[in-house]
mmCIF file of the protein (N, C-alpha, C, O) and its ligand, coordinates in Angstrom:
data_MODEL
# 
_entry.id   MODEL 
# 
loop_
_entity.id 
_entity.type 
_entity.pdbx_number_of_molecules 
1 polymer     1 
2 non-polymer 1 
# 
_entity_poly.entity_id                      1 
_entity_poly.type                           'polypeptide(L)' 
_entity_poly.nstd_linkage                   no 
_entity_poly.nstd_monomer                   no 
_entity_poly.pdbx_seq_one_letter_code       MSSTIPVAPAVHEHEWGLRGVEFEDGASVRVFECTGCEQVWFR 
_entity_poly.pdbx_seq_one_letter_code_can   MSSTIPVAPAVHEHEWGLRGVEFEDGASVRVFECTGCEQVWFR 
_entity_poly.pdbx_strand_id                 A 
# 
loop_
_entity_poly_seq.entity_id 
_entity_poly_seq.num 
_entity_poly_seq.mon_id 
_entity_poly_seq.hetero 
1 1  MET n 
1 2  SER n 
1 3  SER n 
1 4  THR n 
1 5  ILE n 
1 6  PRO n 
1 7  VAL n 
1 8  ALA n 
1 9  PRO n 
1 10 ALA n 
1 11 VAL n 
1 12 HIS n 
1 13 GLU n 
1 14 HIS n 
1 15 GLU n 
1 16 TRP n 
1 17 GLY n 
1 18 LEU n 
1 19 ARG n 
1 20 GLY n 
1 21 VAL n 
1 22 GLU n 
1 23 PHE n 
1 24 GLU n 
1 25 ASP n 
1 26 GLY n 
1 27 ALA n 
1 28 SER n 
1 29 VAL n 
1 30 ARG n 
1 31 VAL n 
1 32 PHE n 
1 33 GLU n 
1 34 CYS n 
1 35 THR n 
1 36 GLY n 
1 37 CYS n 
1 38 GLU n 
1 39 GLN n 
1 40 VAL n 
1 41 TRP n 
1 42 PHE n 
1 43 ARG n 
# 
loop_
_struct_asym.id 
_struct_asym.entity_id 
A 1 
B 2 
# 
loop_
_chem_comp.id 
_chem_comp.type 
_chem_comp.mon_nstd_flag 
ALA 'L-peptide linking' y 
ARG 'L-peptide linking' y 
ASP 'L-peptide linking' y 
CYS 'L-peptide linking' y 
GLN 'L-peptide linking' y 
GLU 'L-peptide linking' y 
GLY 'peptide linking'   y 
HIS 'L-peptide linking' y 
ILE 'L-peptide linking' y 
LEU 'L-peptide linking' y 
MET 'L-peptide linking' y 
PHE 'L-peptide linking' y 
PRO 'L-peptide linking' y 
SER 'L-peptide linking' y 
THR 'L-peptide linking' y 
TRP 'L-peptide linking' y 
VAL 'L-peptide linking' y 
ZN  non-polymer         . 
# 
_pdbx_entity_nonpoly.entity_id   2 
_pdbx_entity_nonpoly.name        ? 
_pdbx_entity_nonpoly.comp_id     ZN 
# 
_pdbx_nonpoly_scheme.asym_id         B 
_pdbx_nonpoly_scheme.entity_id       2 
_pdbx_nonpoly_scheme.mon_id          ZN 
_pdbx_nonpoly_scheme.ndb_seq_num     1 
_pdbx_nonpoly_scheme.pdb_seq_num     101 
_pdbx_nonpoly_scheme.auth_seq_num    101 
_pdbx_nonpoly_scheme.pdb_mon_id      ZN 
_pdbx_nonpoly_scheme.auth_mon_id     ZN 
_pdbx_nonpoly_scheme.pdb_strand_id   A 
_pdbx_nonpoly_scheme.pdb_ins_code    . 
# 
loop_
_atom_site.group_PDB 
_atom_site.id 
_atom_site.type_symbol 
_atom_site.label_atom_id 
_atom_site.label_alt_id 
_atom_site.label_comp_id 
_atom_site.label_asym_id 
_atom_site.label_entity_id 
_atom_site.label_seq_id 
_atom_site.pdbx_PDB_ins_code 
_atom_site.Cartn_x 
_atom_site.Cartn_y 
_atom_site.Cartn_z 
_atom_site.occupancy 
_atom_site.B_iso_or_equiv 
_atom_site.pdbx_formal_charge 
_atom_site.auth_seq_id 
_atom_site.auth_comp_id 
_atom_site.auth_asym_id 
_atom_site.auth_atom_id 
_atom_site.pdbx_PDB_model_num 
ATOM   1   N  N  . MET A 1 1  ? 5.215   0.167  18.007  1.00 0.00 ? 1   MET A N  1 
ATOM   2   C  CA . MET A 1 1  ? 5.489   0.805  16.845  1.00 0.00 ? 1   MET A CA 1 
ATOM   3   C  C  . MET A 1 1  ? 6.091   2.291  17.064  1.00 0.00 ? 1   MET A C  1 
ATOM   4   O  O  . MET A 1 1  ? 5.970   2.916  18.118  1.00 0.00 ? 1   MET A O  1 
ATOM   5   N  N  . SER A 1 2  ? 6.689   2.713  16.030  1.00 0.00 ? 2   SER A N  1 
ATOM   6   C  CA . SER A 1 2  ? 7.275   4.228  16.229  1.00 0.00 ? 2   SER A CA 1 
ATOM   7   C  C  . SER A 1 2  ? 6.130   5.113  15.724  1.00 0.00 ? 2   SER A C  1 
ATOM   8   O  O  . SER A 1 2  ? 5.200   4.769  14.995  1.00 0.00 ? 2   SER A O  1 
ATOM   9   N  N  . SER A 1 3  ? 6.396   6.422  16.297  1.00 0.00 ? 3   SER A N  1 
ATOM   10  C  CA . SER A 1 3  ? 5.406   7.250  16.190  1.00 0.00 ? 3   SER A CA 1 
ATOM   11  C  C  . SER A 1 3  ? 5.676   7.936  14.837  1.00 0.00 ? 3   SER A C  1 
ATOM   12  O  O  . SER A 1 3  ? 4.841   8.737  14.416  1.00 0.00 ? 3   SER A O  1 
ATOM   13  N  N  . THR A 1 4  ? 6.872   7.651  14.080  1.00 0.00 ? 4   THR A N  1 
ATOM   14  C  CA . THR A 1 4  ? 7.094   8.313  12.893  1.00 0.00 ? 4   THR A CA 1 
ATOM   15  C  C  . THR A 1 4  ? 6.243   7.758  11.592  1.00 0.00 ? 4   THR A C  1 
ATOM   16  O  O  . THR A 1 4  ? 6.302   8.302  10.489  1.00 0.00 ? 4   THR A O  1 
ATOM   17  N  N  . ILE A 1 5  ? 5.487   6.657  11.869  1.00 0.00 ? 5   ILE A N  1 
ATOM   18  C  CA . ILE A 1 5  ? 4.675   6.186  10.825  1.00 0.00 ? 5   ILE A CA 1 
ATOM   19  C  C  . ILE A 1 5  ? 3.563   7.179  10.433  1.00 0.00 ? 5   ILE A C  1 
ATOM   20  O  O  . ILE A 1 5  ? 2.809   7.620  11.301  1.00 0.00 ? 5   ILE A O  1 
ATOM   21  N  N  . PRO A 1 6  ? 3.466   7.479  9.356   1.00 0.00 ? 6   PRO A N  1 
ATOM   22  C  CA . PRO A 1 6  ? 2.491   8.335  8.969   1.00 0.00 ? 6   PRO A CA 1 
ATOM   23  C  C  . PRO A 1 6  ? 0.972   8.050  8.921   1.00 0.00 ? 6   PRO A C  1 
ATOM   24  O  O  . PRO A 1 6  ? 0.696   7.058  8.246   1.00 0.00 ? 6   PRO A O  1 
ATOM   25  N  N  . VAL A 1 7  ? -0.057  8.683  9.473   1.00 0.00 ? 7   VAL A N  1 
ATOM   26  C  CA . VAL A 1 7  ? -1.094  8.284  9.877   1.00 0.00 ? 7   VAL A CA 1 
ATOM   27  C  C  . VAL A 1 7  ? -2.284  8.784  8.779   1.00 0.00 ? 7   VAL A C  1 
ATOM   28  O  O  . VAL A 1 7  ? -2.320  9.978  8.484   1.00 0.00 ? 7   VAL A O  1 
ATOM   29  N  N  . ALA A 1 8  ? -3.170  7.925  8.236   1.00 0.00 ? 8   ALA A N  1 
ATOM   30  C  CA . ALA A 1 8  ? -3.872  8.311  7.139   1.00 0.00 ? 8   ALA A CA 1 
ATOM   31  C  C  . ALA A 1 8  ? -4.770  9.489  7.827   1.00 0.00 ? 8   ALA A C  1 
ATOM   32  O  O  . ALA A 1 8  ? -5.066  9.494  9.022   1.00 0.00 ? 8   ALA A O  1 
ATOM   33  N  N  . PRO A 1 9  ? -5.181  10.549 6.822   1.00 0.00 ? 9   PRO A N  1 
ATOM   34  C  CA . PRO A 1 9  ? -5.754  11.746 7.454   1.00 0.00 ? 9   PRO A CA 1 
ATOM   35  C  C  . PRO A 1 9  ? -7.284  11.442 7.754   1.00 0.00 ? 9   PRO A C  1 
ATOM   36  O  O  . PRO A 1 9  ? -7.906  12.237 8.458   1.00 0.00 ? 9   PRO A O  1 
ATOM   37  N  N  . ALA A 1 10 ? -7.866  10.389 7.273   1.00 0.00 ? 10  ALA A N  1 
ATOM   38  C  CA . ALA A 1 10 ? -9.038  10.230 7.530   1.00 0.00 ? 10  ALA A CA 1 
ATOM   39  C  C  . ALA A 1 10 ? -9.266  8.674  7.957   1.00 0.00 ? 10  ALA A C  1 
ATOM   40  O  O  . ALA A 1 10 ? -8.966  7.758  7.191   1.00 0.00 ? 10  ALA A O  1 
ATOM   41  N  N  . VAL A 1 11 ? -9.781  8.474  9.153   1.00 0.00 ? 11  VAL A N  1 
ATOM   42  C  CA . VAL A 1 11 ? -9.758  6.923  9.608   1.00 0.00 ? 11  VAL A CA 1 
ATOM   43  C  C  . VAL A 1 11 ? -11.117 6.401  8.687   1.00 0.00 ? 11  VAL A C  1 
ATOM   44  O  O  . VAL A 1 11 ? -12.174 6.987  8.454   1.00 0.00 ? 11  VAL A O  1 
ATOM   45  N  N  . HIS A 1 12 ? -10.630 5.052  8.270   1.00 0.00 ? 12  HIS A N  1 
ATOM   46  C  CA . HIS A 1 12 ? -11.574 4.296  7.571   1.00 0.00 ? 12  HIS A CA 1 
ATOM   47  C  C  . HIS A 1 12 ? -11.330 3.013  7.661   1.00 0.00 ? 12  HIS A C  1 
ATOM   48  O  O  . HIS A 1 12 ? -10.306 2.563  8.176   1.00 0.00 ? 12  HIS A O  1 
ATOM   49  N  N  . GLU A 1 13 ? -12.339 2.252  7.118   1.00 0.00 ? 13  GLU A N  1 
ATOM   50  C  CA . GLU A 1 13 ? -11.964 0.652  7.226   1.00 0.00 ? 13  GLU A CA 1 
ATOM   51  C  C  . GLU A 1 13 ? -11.158 0.414  5.816   1.00 0.00 ? 13  GLU A C  1 
ATOM   52  O  O  . GLU A 1 13 ? -11.561 0.652  4.678   1.00 0.00 ? 13  GLU A O  1 
ATOM   53  N  N  . HIS A 1 14 ? -9.899  -0.127 6.234   1.00 0.00 ? 14  HIS A N  1 
ATOM   54  C  CA . HIS A 1 14 ? -8.958  -0.364 4.820   1.00 0.00 ? 14  HIS A CA 1 
ATOM   55  C  C  . HIS A 1 14 ? -9.454  -1.379 4.114   1.00 0.00 ? 14  HIS A C  1 
ATOM   56  O  O  . HIS A 1 14 ? -9.905  -2.346 4.727   1.00 0.00 ? 14  HIS A O  1 
ATOM   57  N  N  . GLU A 1 15 ? -9.464  -1.354 2.915   1.00 0.00 ? 15  GLU A N  1 
ATOM   58  C  CA . GLU A 1 15 ? -9.570  -2.355 1.998   1.00 0.00 ? 15  GLU A CA 1 
ATOM   59  C  C  . GLU A 1 15 ? -8.465  -2.902 1.353   1.00 0.00 ? 15  GLU A C  1 
ATOM   60  O  O  . GLU A 1 15 ? -8.064  -2.488 0.265   1.00 0.00 ? 15  GLU A O  1 
ATOM   61  N  N  . TRP A 1 16 ? -7.914  -3.891 2.029   1.00 0.00 ? 16  TRP A N  1 
ATOM   62  C  CA . TRP A 1 16 ? -6.626  -4.387 1.654   1.00 0.00 ? 16  TRP A CA 1 
ATOM   63  C  C  . TRP A 1 16 ? -6.878  -5.249 0.374   1.00 0.00 ? 16  TRP A C  1 
ATOM   64  O  O  . TRP A 1 16 ? -7.823  -6.034 0.296   1.00 0.00 ? 16  TRP A O  1 
ATOM   65  N  N  . GLY A 1 17 ? -5.874  -5.026 -0.728  1.00 0.00 ? 17  GLY A N  1 
ATOM   66  C  CA . GLY A 1 17 ? -5.983  -5.699 -1.856  1.00 0.00 ? 17  GLY A CA 1 
ATOM   67  C  C  . GLY A 1 17 ? -4.608  -6.030 -2.573  1.00 0.00 ? 17  GLY A C  1 
ATOM   68  O  O  . GLY A 1 17 ? -3.794  -5.110 -2.654  1.00 0.00 ? 17  GLY A O  1 
ATOM   69  N  N  . LEU A 1 18 ? -4.352  -7.005 -2.988  1.00 0.00 ? 18  LEU A N  1 
ATOM   70  C  CA . LEU A 1 18 ? -3.129  -7.472 -3.660  1.00 0.00 ? 18  LEU A CA 1 
ATOM   71  C  C  . LEU A 1 18 ? -3.262  -7.180 -5.330  1.00 0.00 ? 18  LEU A C  1 
ATOM   72  O  O  . LEU A 1 18 ? -4.021  -7.719 -6.135  1.00 0.00 ? 18  LEU A O  1 
ATOM   73  N  N  . ARG A 1 19 ? -2.234  -6.120 -5.550  1.00 0.00 ? 19  ARG A N  1 
ATOM   74  C  CA . ARG A 1 19 ? -2.192  -5.586 -6.708  1.00 0.00 ? 19  ARG A CA 1 
ATOM   75  C  C  . ARG A 1 19 ? -0.869  -5.822 -7.447  1.00 0.00 ? 19  ARG A C  1 
ATOM   76  O  O  . ARG A 1 19 ? 0.110   -5.524 -6.763  1.00 0.00 ? 19  ARG A O  1 
ATOM   77  N  N  . GLY A 1 20 ? -0.599  -6.287 -8.685  1.00 0.00 ? 20  GLY A N  1 
ATOM   78  C  CA . GLY A 1 20 ? 0.624   -6.372 -9.278  1.00 0.00 ? 20  GLY A CA 1 
ATOM   79  C  C  . GLY A 1 20 ? 0.921   -5.047 -10.025 1.00 0.00 ? 20  GLY A C  1 
ATOM   80  O  O  . GLY A 1 20 ? 0.047   -4.471 -10.673 1.00 0.00 ? 20  GLY A O  1 
ATOM   81  N  N  . VAL A 1 21 ? 2.165   -4.596 -9.909  1.00 0.00 ? 21  VAL A N  1 
ATOM   82  C  CA . VAL A 1 21 ? 2.765   -3.310 -10.437 1.00 0.00 ? 21  VAL A CA 1 
ATOM   83  C  C  . VAL A 1 21 ? 3.897   -3.647 -11.294 1.00 0.00 ? 21  VAL A C  1 
ATOM   84  O  O  . VAL A 1 21 ? 4.882   -4.218 -10.826 1.00 0.00 ? 21  VAL A O  1 
ATOM   85  N  N  . GLU A 1 22 ? 3.806   -3.308 -12.592 1.00 0.00 ? 22  GLU A N  1 
ATOM   86  C  CA . GLU A 1 22 ? 4.878   -3.761 -13.641 1.00 0.00 ? 22  GLU A CA 1 
ATOM   87  C  C  . GLU A 1 22 ? 5.825   -2.365 -13.741 1.00 0.00 ? 22  GLU A C  1 
ATOM   88  O  O  . GLU A 1 22 ? 5.279   -1.282 -13.530 1.00 0.00 ? 22  GLU A O  1 
ATOM   89  N  N  . PHE A 1 23 ? 6.985   -2.416 -14.006 1.00 0.00 ? 23  PHE A N  1 
ATOM   90  C  CA . PHE A 1 23 ? 7.752   -1.508 -14.306 1.00 0.00 ? 23  PHE A CA 1 
ATOM   91  C  C  . PHE A 1 23 ? 8.394   -1.587 -15.722 1.00 0.00 ? 23  PHE A C  1 
ATOM   92  O  O  . PHE A 1 23 ? 8.661   -2.648 -16.287 1.00 0.00 ? 23  PHE A O  1 
ATOM   93  N  N  . GLU A 1 24 ? 8.616   -0.317 -16.242 1.00 0.00 ? 24  GLU A N  1 
ATOM   94  C  CA . GLU A 1 24 ? 9.158   -0.382 -17.716 1.00 0.00 ? 24  GLU A CA 1 
ATOM   95  C  C  . GLU A 1 24 ? 10.147  -1.307 -18.063 1.00 0.00 ? 24  GLU A C  1 
ATOM   96  O  O  . GLU A 1 24 ? 10.150  -1.740 -19.215 1.00 0.00 ? 24  GLU A O  1 
ATOM   97  N  N  . ASP A 1 25 ? 11.169  -1.764 -17.086 1.00 0.00 ? 25  ASP A N  1 
ATOM   98  C  CA . ASP A 1 25 ? 12.372  -2.539 -17.275 1.00 0.00 ? 25  ASP A CA 1 
ATOM   99  C  C  . ASP A 1 25 ? 11.870  -3.883 -17.256 1.00 0.00 ? 25  ASP A C  1 
ATOM   100 O  O  . ASP A 1 25 ? 12.685  -4.757 -17.555 1.00 0.00 ? 25  ASP A O  1 
ATOM   101 N  N  . GLY A 1 26 ? 10.716  -4.229 -16.972 1.00 0.00 ? 26  GLY A N  1 
ATOM   102 C  CA . GLY A 1 26 ? 10.249  -5.651 -17.184 1.00 0.00 ? 26  GLY A CA 1 
ATOM   103 C  C  . GLY A 1 26 ? 9.968   -6.176 -15.976 1.00 0.00 ? 26  GLY A C  1 
ATOM   104 O  O  . GLY A 1 26 ? 9.274   -7.189 -15.900 1.00 0.00 ? 26  GLY A O  1 
ATOM   105 N  N  . ALA A 1 27 ? 10.468  -5.559 -14.871 1.00 0.00 ? 27  ALA A N  1 
ATOM   106 C  CA . ALA A 1 27 ? 10.374  -6.076 -13.589 1.00 0.00 ? 27  ALA A CA 1 
ATOM   107 C  C  . ALA A 1 27 ? 8.846   -5.907 -12.945 1.00 0.00 ? 27  ALA A C  1 
ATOM   108 O  O  . ALA A 1 27 ? 8.101   -5.011 -13.340 1.00 0.00 ? 27  ALA A O  1 
ATOM   109 N  N  . SER A 1 28 ? 8.511   -6.725 -12.059 1.00 0.00 ? 28  SER A N  1 
ATOM   110 C  CA . SER A 1 28 ? 7.221   -6.591 -11.626 1.00 0.00 ? 28  SER A CA 1 
ATOM   111 C  C  . SER A 1 28 ? 7.185   -7.121 -9.987  1.00 0.00 ? 28  SER A C  1 
ATOM   112 O  O  . SER A 1 28 ? 7.869   -8.040 -9.538  1.00 0.00 ? 28  SER A O  1 
ATOM   113 N  N  . VAL A 1 29 ? 6.255   -6.337 -9.266  1.00 0.00 ? 29  VAL A N  1 
ATOM   114 C  CA . VAL A 1 29 ? 6.182   -6.530 -7.877  1.00 0.00 ? 29  VAL A CA 1 
ATOM   115 C  C  . VAL A 1 29 ? 4.765   -6.693 -7.556  1.00 0.00 ? 29  VAL A C  1 
ATOM   116 O  O  . VAL A 1 29 ? 3.894   -6.302 -8.333  1.00 0.00 ? 29  VAL A O  1 
ATOM   117 N  N  . ARG A 1 30 ? 4.515   -7.232 -6.492  1.00 0.00 ? 30  ARG A N  1 
ATOM   118 C  CA . ARG A 1 30 ? 3.198   -7.319 -6.031  1.00 0.00 ? 30  ARG A CA 1 
ATOM   119 C  C  . ARG A 1 30 ? 3.235   -6.642 -4.614  1.00 0.00 ? 30  ARG A C  1 
ATOM   120 O  O  . ARG A 1 30 ? 4.092   -6.881 -3.764  1.00 0.00 ? 30  ARG A O  1 
ATOM   121 N  N  . VAL A 1 31 ? 2.180   -5.757 -4.473  1.00 0.00 ? 31  VAL A N  1 
ATOM   122 C  CA . VAL A 1 31 ? 1.941   -5.044 -3.260  1.00 0.00 ? 31  VAL A CA 1 
ATOM   123 C  C  . VAL A 1 31 ? 0.706   -5.240 -2.593  1.00 0.00 ? 31  VAL A C  1 
ATOM   124 O  O  . VAL A 1 31 ? -0.347  -5.235 -3.231  1.00 0.00 ? 31  VAL A O  1 
ATOM   125 N  N  . PHE A 1 32 ? 0.741   -5.423 -1.276  1.00 0.00 ? 32  PHE A N  1 
ATOM   126 C  CA . PHE A 1 32 ? -0.294  -5.668 -0.583  1.00 0.00 ? 32  PHE A CA 1 
ATOM   127 C  C  . PHE A 1 32 ? -0.765  -4.261 -0.003  1.00 0.00 ? 32  PHE A C  1 
ATOM   128 O  O  . PHE A 1 32 ? -0.069  -3.747 0.873   1.00 0.00 ? 32  PHE A O  1 
ATOM   129 N  N  . GLU A 1 33 ? -1.944  -3.599 -0.461  1.00 0.00 ? 33  GLU A N  1 
ATOM   130 C  CA . GLU A 1 33 ? -2.103  -2.363 -0.085  1.00 0.00 ? 33  GLU A CA 1 
ATOM   131 C  C  . GLU A 1 33 ? -3.540  -1.901 0.150   1.00 0.00 ? 33  GLU A C  1 
ATOM   132 O  O  . GLU A 1 33 ? -4.424  -2.674 -0.221  1.00 0.00 ? 33  GLU A O  1 
ATOM   133 N  N  . CYS A 1 34 ? -3.837  -0.931 0.626   1.00 0.00 ? 34  CYS A N  1 
ATOM   134 C  CA . CYS A 1 34 ? -5.416  -0.445 0.843   1.00 0.00 ? 34  CYS A CA 1 
ATOM   135 C  C  . CYS A 1 34 ? -5.810  0.331  -0.311  1.00 0.00 ? 34  CYS A C  1 
ATOM   136 O  O  . CYS A 1 34 ? -5.138  1.273  -0.731  1.00 0.00 ? 34  CYS A O  1 
ATOM   137 N  N  . THR A 1 35 ? -6.960  -0.082 -0.857  1.00 0.00 ? 35  THR A N  1 
ATOM   138 C  CA . THR A 1 35 ? -7.367  0.673  -2.005  1.00 0.00 ? 35  THR A CA 1 
ATOM   139 C  C  . THR A 1 35 ? -7.946  2.002  -1.648  1.00 0.00 ? 35  THR A C  1 
ATOM   140 O  O  . THR A 1 35 ? -8.176  2.745  -2.603  1.00 0.00 ? 35  THR A O  1 
ATOM   141 N  N  . GLY A 1 36 ? -8.203  2.406  -0.542  1.00 0.00 ? 36  GLY A N  1 
ATOM   142 C  CA . GLY A 1 36 ? -8.739  3.584  0.013   1.00 0.00 ? 36  GLY A CA 1 
ATOM   143 C  C  . GLY A 1 36 ? -7.956  4.780  0.287   1.00 0.00 ? 36  GLY A C  1 
ATOM   144 O  O  . GLY A 1 36 ? -8.348  5.945  0.344   1.00 0.00 ? 36  GLY A O  1 
ATOM   145 N  N  . CYS A 1 37 ? -6.472  4.180  0.491   1.00 0.00 ? 37  CYS A N  1 
ATOM   146 C  CA . CYS A 1 37 ? -5.397  5.064  0.805   1.00 0.00 ? 37  CYS A CA 1 
ATOM   147 C  C  . CYS A 1 37 ? -4.055  4.548  0.201   1.00 0.00 ? 37  CYS A C  1 
ATOM   148 O  O  . CYS A 1 37 ? -3.958  3.505  -0.446  1.00 0.00 ? 37  CYS A O  1 
ATOM   149 N  N  . GLU A 1 38 ? -3.053  5.383  0.482   1.00 0.00 ? 38  GLU A N  1 
ATOM   150 C  CA . GLU A 1 38 ? -1.688  4.839  -0.232  1.00 0.00 ? 38  GLU A CA 1 
ATOM   151 C  C  . GLU A 1 38 ? -0.893  4.072  0.793   1.00 0.00 ? 38  GLU A C  1 
ATOM   152 O  O  . GLU A 1 38 ? 0.325   4.115  0.626   1.00 0.00 ? 38  GLU A O  1 
ATOM   153 N  N  . GLN A 1 39 ? -1.299  3.441  1.730   1.00 0.00 ? 39  GLN A N  1 
ATOM   154 C  CA . GLN A 1 39 ? -0.705  2.965  2.867   1.00 0.00 ? 39  GLN A CA 1 
ATOM   155 C  C  . GLN A 1 39 ? -0.514  1.559  2.297   1.00 0.00 ? 39  GLN A C  1 
ATOM   156 O  O  . GLN A 1 39 ? -1.450  0.801  2.045   1.00 0.00 ? 39  GLN A O  1 
ATOM   157 N  N  . VAL A 1 40 ? 0.834   1.263  2.108   1.00 0.00 ? 40  VAL A N  1 
ATOM   158 C  CA . VAL A 1 40 ? 1.281   -0.164 1.324   1.00 0.00 ? 40  VAL A CA 1 
ATOM   159 C  C  . VAL A 1 40 ? 1.665   -0.866 2.680   1.00 0.00 ? 40  VAL A C  1 
ATOM   160 O  O  . VAL A 1 40 ? 2.474   -0.402 3.483   1.00 0.00 ? 40  VAL A O  1 
ATOM   161 N  N  . TRP A 1 41 ? 0.990   -2.025 2.824   1.00 0.00 ? 41  TRP A N  1 
ATOM   162 C  CA . TRP A 1 41 ? 1.141   -3.124 3.716   1.00 0.00 ? 41  TRP A CA 1 
ATOM   163 C  C  . TRP A 1 41 ? 2.504   -4.027 3.640   1.00 0.00 ? 41  TRP A C  1 
ATOM   164 O  O  . TRP A 1 41 ? 3.402   -4.148 4.473   1.00 0.00 ? 41  TRP A O  1 
ATOM   165 N  N  . PHE A 1 42 ? 2.358   -4.555 2.484   1.00 0.00 ? 42  PHE A N  1 
ATOM   166 C  CA . PHE A 1 42 ? 3.611   -5.232 1.914   1.00 0.00 ? 42  PHE A CA 1 
ATOM   167 C  C  . PHE A 1 42 ? 4.104   -5.084 0.583   1.00 0.00 ? 42  PHE A C  1 
ATOM   168 O  O  . PHE A 1 42 ? 3.301   -4.951 -0.340  1.00 0.00 ? 42  PHE A O  1 
ATOM   169 N  N  . ARG A 1 43 ? 5.347   -5.093 0.378   1.00 0.00 ? 43  ARG A N  1 
ATOM   170 C  CA . ARG A 1 43 ? 6.047   -4.742 -0.964  1.00 0.00 ? 43  ARG A CA 1 
ATOM   171 C  C  . ARG A 1 43 ? 6.879   -5.836 -1.277  1.00 0.00 ? 43  ARG A C  1 
ATOM   172 O  O  . ARG A 1 43 ? 7.558   -5.822 -2.303  1.00 0.00 ? 43  ARG A O  1 
HETATM 173 ZN ZN . ZN  B 2 .  ? -6.736  2.662  3.933   1.00 0.00 2 101 ZN  A ZN 1 
# 
């Protein structure tokens, strides 16, 4: 992996969760992310 990937300030055990995000225009996406930080695994 590249070193340009931002690293979480505090190391913790990521709690990955699938969350649905809806936009005002009606579109919606599901993102797989950690609930403890803003690191998005899959969008
Ligand atoms: Zn995390």
